[in-house]
Each structure stands twice: as C-alpha cells, then as structure tokens.
N, C-alpha and C positions, 0 to 999 in steps of 0.2 A: 700818715706820718707816724713813725715809731716814737713812743714816749717813754721807752725803756731807759732806766738809769743804771749806771755802773756802780756797784757797791764800792765804797771808799773805806780805807783804813783811817779811822778817826785819829789814831795816835801818830800817824806819819803824814797826814794831809796838811798841806800848806796852802793858804789862800793865794790865788793867782794875783800877781802884781798887775793891777790895771787901775785906771782912773775911775773915780766914783761919779755916777750921775749926780747932777746938782740937787735933785729932789729925793735921793735915795741914800739910806745909810748902810746898804749892803756892802760887805767886804771892807768896812772901815777898820783900820788898825790903830793908827794914831795920827794926830795932827800936831800942829805946832804948839798947841796948848795942852797936849796930853803927854804922859810918860810912855816910853816904848813898852810894848808887851813883853813881860818877862816869863809868864807862864804859858809856854807855847801849847801845851796839851789842852789846857782849859780854853784858850782862845780858839784853837782849831775846832773844838767841839761846838762852841757858840757860833763860829762862822759857818760850820757845816749845817747846823740847824737852821740858821737864817737862809742859807743857800737853798736848802730843801724847800722851805716855805715859799721862798721867792720863785723857785722853779715851778711849784704847783700853781701859784697864782698866775705866772706867765702862761703856762699851758692852758689854764682855764680861760684867761682873757684872750688868748690867741687862737682859741679853738675854732672861731668862725661860726659858732652856733648862735642862732638868733631865734628866740621864741616870741618875738613881738608880733608875729602874724596870728597868734591864737586869739580869736575874737572873744570878748567878754560881754555877756548880755545881762542887762538888768532884769532880774526875775521878780522884782518887787513891784507892786502896783497898788493903787488906792482902791479900796473896796467901793463898789457901786451901790447907791441907794436903790431900794426896790419899791416900785410903785405899781399897784394893781396886780392882776393875776390872769393867766391864760391857761385853759385846759388843753390836754392832748399835745404837749410839747415833748420833743425827744431830748435833745440837749437842753439843760435848764435855760429858760429864757432869761436874758439879761434884764434885770429890773423887776422880776415878778416871781411869785410862788405859785407853781402850777399844781393841778390835781394829779395829772399823769406826767411823769418824767420818763422819757424813753431813751436810755443810753446804757451801754454794756454793763452786765452784771458779772460779779466774780464767782468762780467756782473752784474746784480742785484742779491743781495742775501748776505748771511752771510757765515762764514766758514762752509764747508760741507765736508762730506766724509764717509768712511766706518764706520759702527757702532763699538763702542769699544768692546773689549772683556769683558765678565763678570769678576767681581773682583776676583772670585775664580780661573780664568784661567790666571791671570797675571803671567808672567814668563819672564826670560831673553832669551827665545828661539824665541820669535816672538813679533812684535810690538803690542801695544794696539789699535792703530787706524791710519788711513791715511786720510788727509784732504786737502781742497783747500780754499784759500781766493780769492774771485773774486770781492770784493768791500770793501771799507773802508781801514783803515791803515793796513800795514803789521804788523805781530806780532814780538815781540822781539826788537822793535825799529829799525828794518832793513828797507832797501829800495832796489829798483832794482839796484841802484848804488853799494850797498854792495855786491851783487852777481855778477855784471858785471862791475867792475871798468874800464875795458878797453873800455866799450861802453858809459860811462858817458859823457854827453854833446855832443854826436855825432848825435843826432836826431833819435835814435832808438826808443825812447818812450817818453811820457810825464808823469807828476806827478809821479816820481819814488818812492815816499813814500806811494803811494796809489794804491790799486788794482782796476782794471776796464779798460774799453775800452778807446782808445785814437785815435785821428786823428791829426797828427803833421802838416798836409799839404803836407808832402812828403811821409809819411808812415801811415798805419792804422793797428791797432792791439789792444793789451791789455797787462796789467801787471797782473800776477797771482803768488801768493805764495803758495807753496805746503809744507806741514809739516806732520811729523809723531810723535807719542808719544810712548815712551818706559818707563818702570818703572825706576825711577831715580837711584836706586842702580846698574843698569846693566851697563856693559861696552859698550859705544857707538861704539867702534871700530869693534864690531862683526856684525854691521848692515851696509848695503849699499843701495844706491838709484838706482832705475832703471826707465826708461821711454821709452815707445814705442809711435810712431805716425803713424796713417794710413791716407794716403792722399785719402780720400773718393772721393773727387772731386777736380781737379786741371786743370783749363783751362785758356788759354790766347787767347783773341779774338775768343772764341768759339771752339778752337782746344784743344783736350785733351792732356795733358802731358803724356809721356810714363810711368811715375811713378804713374799715377792715379790708385788707388785701392791697392797700395802696402803698406806694413808695414815695418817700419825701427826702429832700435835701436837708439833712439834719442840722448842719451847721448854719446854713442860710437862714432858716426860720428861727434859730435861737437868738438872733440879733447880736451875737458876740463877734468880736474881731478875732478871727482865727490866725492872724499873721503875727501877732505880738502877745507878750504876757498880759494878763495871767492865763489866757486860754492856751497859748502855745508856750512851751518852755524848751529851750535848747541847752545842751550841755555836752562836754566832751566825754566820750565813753572811757571805759576802764573799770577795774574792780569787778562788781557784779554785772555791770553793763557791757555790751559788746564794744570792741575797739572801733573807733571812728567818731563821727559827729552825730549826736542824737537830737532828733526833732520829735517832741512828744506832745500829747494831749491826754485828757482823762475824761471819764464819763460816769456819773452816778445815777443810772436809771432807777426809778422807783414808782410804786403805786401807793395810794392811801390804804391803810388798814382800817376798815370800818364795817358797819353792818351791811354795806353794799357788796354783793358777790362780784368779784372781778376775775376775768380770765384774760391774760395778755401774753401773746407770743410775738417776739420781735426778732427780726433778722437784720444784722448790721453789716456794712462793708465800710471799712476805714482805709484810706489811701493817703500816701504821700506822692505828689505829682511833681516831676521835674521837667525840664525842657524837652527831653527825648523819651520819656516813659514814666511809668508808675509802678509802685508796689502796693499791694492791698492785703488786708487780713479780714476774714469773715468770722463772725461769731453770732450766737443766738442767746436770747434770754426768754425764759418762760416763768411767769409768776401767776399764782392763783391765790385768791383770798376768798374763803368760804366761811360764812357765819361769823365774821369778825376775826378770823384767825388765818395765818399764812399756812397754806397746805402744800404749796409747791413754790420753789424759788431756785432755779437752776440755770447755769450758764454753760454753753458748750461752744 
C-alpha cells in the first residue's frame, strides 16, 4: 500500500467539512460554545499539523505489523552452591571445584565455525551454522559469569566478558563462547546442544593419565542442564552477531598452575542438533605447565 502524501499549500488549504468522531478532536473548528474561527491562515496550519500527526498514527496502527511472536527468555538464574570437588572434568561440574577443567580456550582470531547453509536450504529442521568466539567480546552482551554464575569470582578465569587465553596465577586456560544460528521464526525448543572432548594428551610429571586418548560426553558429565539458562543463553541476532536466532553456550577450560608439570591437549566438537540435522564446530586446546609456570596455552 502506498503511503505517499500529496504536498498541500498551507495558506490555501481548508479543512474538509465532515463530522468528528466521538473520541477525537481532529478537524474541530467550532462548536456551539466556541466563537467562529476568524484567522483562517493560523487555523489551517494547526489543522494541517494535526492531520499529519493523525495520518502517521493511523498508518502505524494500521500497518498490520505484529512483533508479539518474538520470544523473550529469562537469562537470569540463581547461582548454585558448590559442594565437593571432582578431578578431570571438562565442562565445569555443577557444584564443585575441579583440578582439571577441560573446555575450549581462547586464542587469536574472530568468530569462526561451520559454513552456513545456502539460503535456499534454510529450514526449521537444522541449524544454519555453528561458530566459536576465541577472542574479543562475547556476543549478546553476555559474559562467562552469565553462563557460570556459580563460578563467578572464584578464580576459575579472568576477563569474563572477553574470549581468549588467561593465566590467573593459579589456573591457566581460556574463555570461549560457542553459538549456533537458526532461522528466527523456528521454535528454539526443538534444538539442543552437544559437546564431546577427546583427551589427546594428559600427563602429570610425564606420566600418562589412564583417560588419555579417550572421548567423553562433556555436557553429560558436567551435571549441568544444557537446555536452559544459565548454561544455555538464547538471543536475537543483529549488530555484531549474525542475523537470526542465536543459541549459545560457553566454556572456560583450565588447569592448575603449580609445581606439578602438566601437559594437556584437548580436541572438542560442539554441536547444535535439530530434528533433521546438526551443525558442528571443532577446536583444540593445548596447555603446558612446567616448573610452576605456563609455557604453552594455545587454542586453534
């Protein structure tokens, strides 16, 4: 529908003679308790201004646009208390401080991941893409504390609002954000996150750990609910994020920095799975601590 308006001559324009709606003051000239308008030029200007404002309001109200379908998700959660500790965990275990935390580390580079589907292939059966953020700000205004409020301020990581490697003095690792894009009209509830980790190399003081070479379901053994916040955060794309609907998680893998020599190489695969397919992104973390100092901490 064309919303073009004809330019009017304010000095010669005369308000149309029509009855006024009961609840509107537009086009009012006089009533039985008012004096007739004597300054035609001033009155027509006022009436034209009112008419233009009313026309804009009517066009907006009658546009038929409805934004009520956009879902709003609560991204706040109550931090969990932590009880006990478990070694050799990949995603930080809910309720415990581990010696080894195995989850993606940040390095140099921009968001990267699997190539998006061609536009013609977009559907609600599978994600468009899966990506990682290994440096720079997290997308969606989120931080590592958003995903792990129970770990905030406990020395698990540094610079929680920025992806990349860290050395806190007691732990070495990195912050990484992982996110997938789905078409915005689709229901996000039919998509779920998965992550595996392979401990390609895990040695302390040169001795191989029994789990070296094994692959684990990283999310399952963390004890965290990957379907809701705080572990999973959803938001609409735009700005620095791709267009579409974003489903995200994050990971702060780290090892202790101490007199114990540690060599650890991890390979991760993070996926978003839909009813008819998945998109995955792979990444690796290599961390070495020698003589109480971090000598290697790289993500790729």
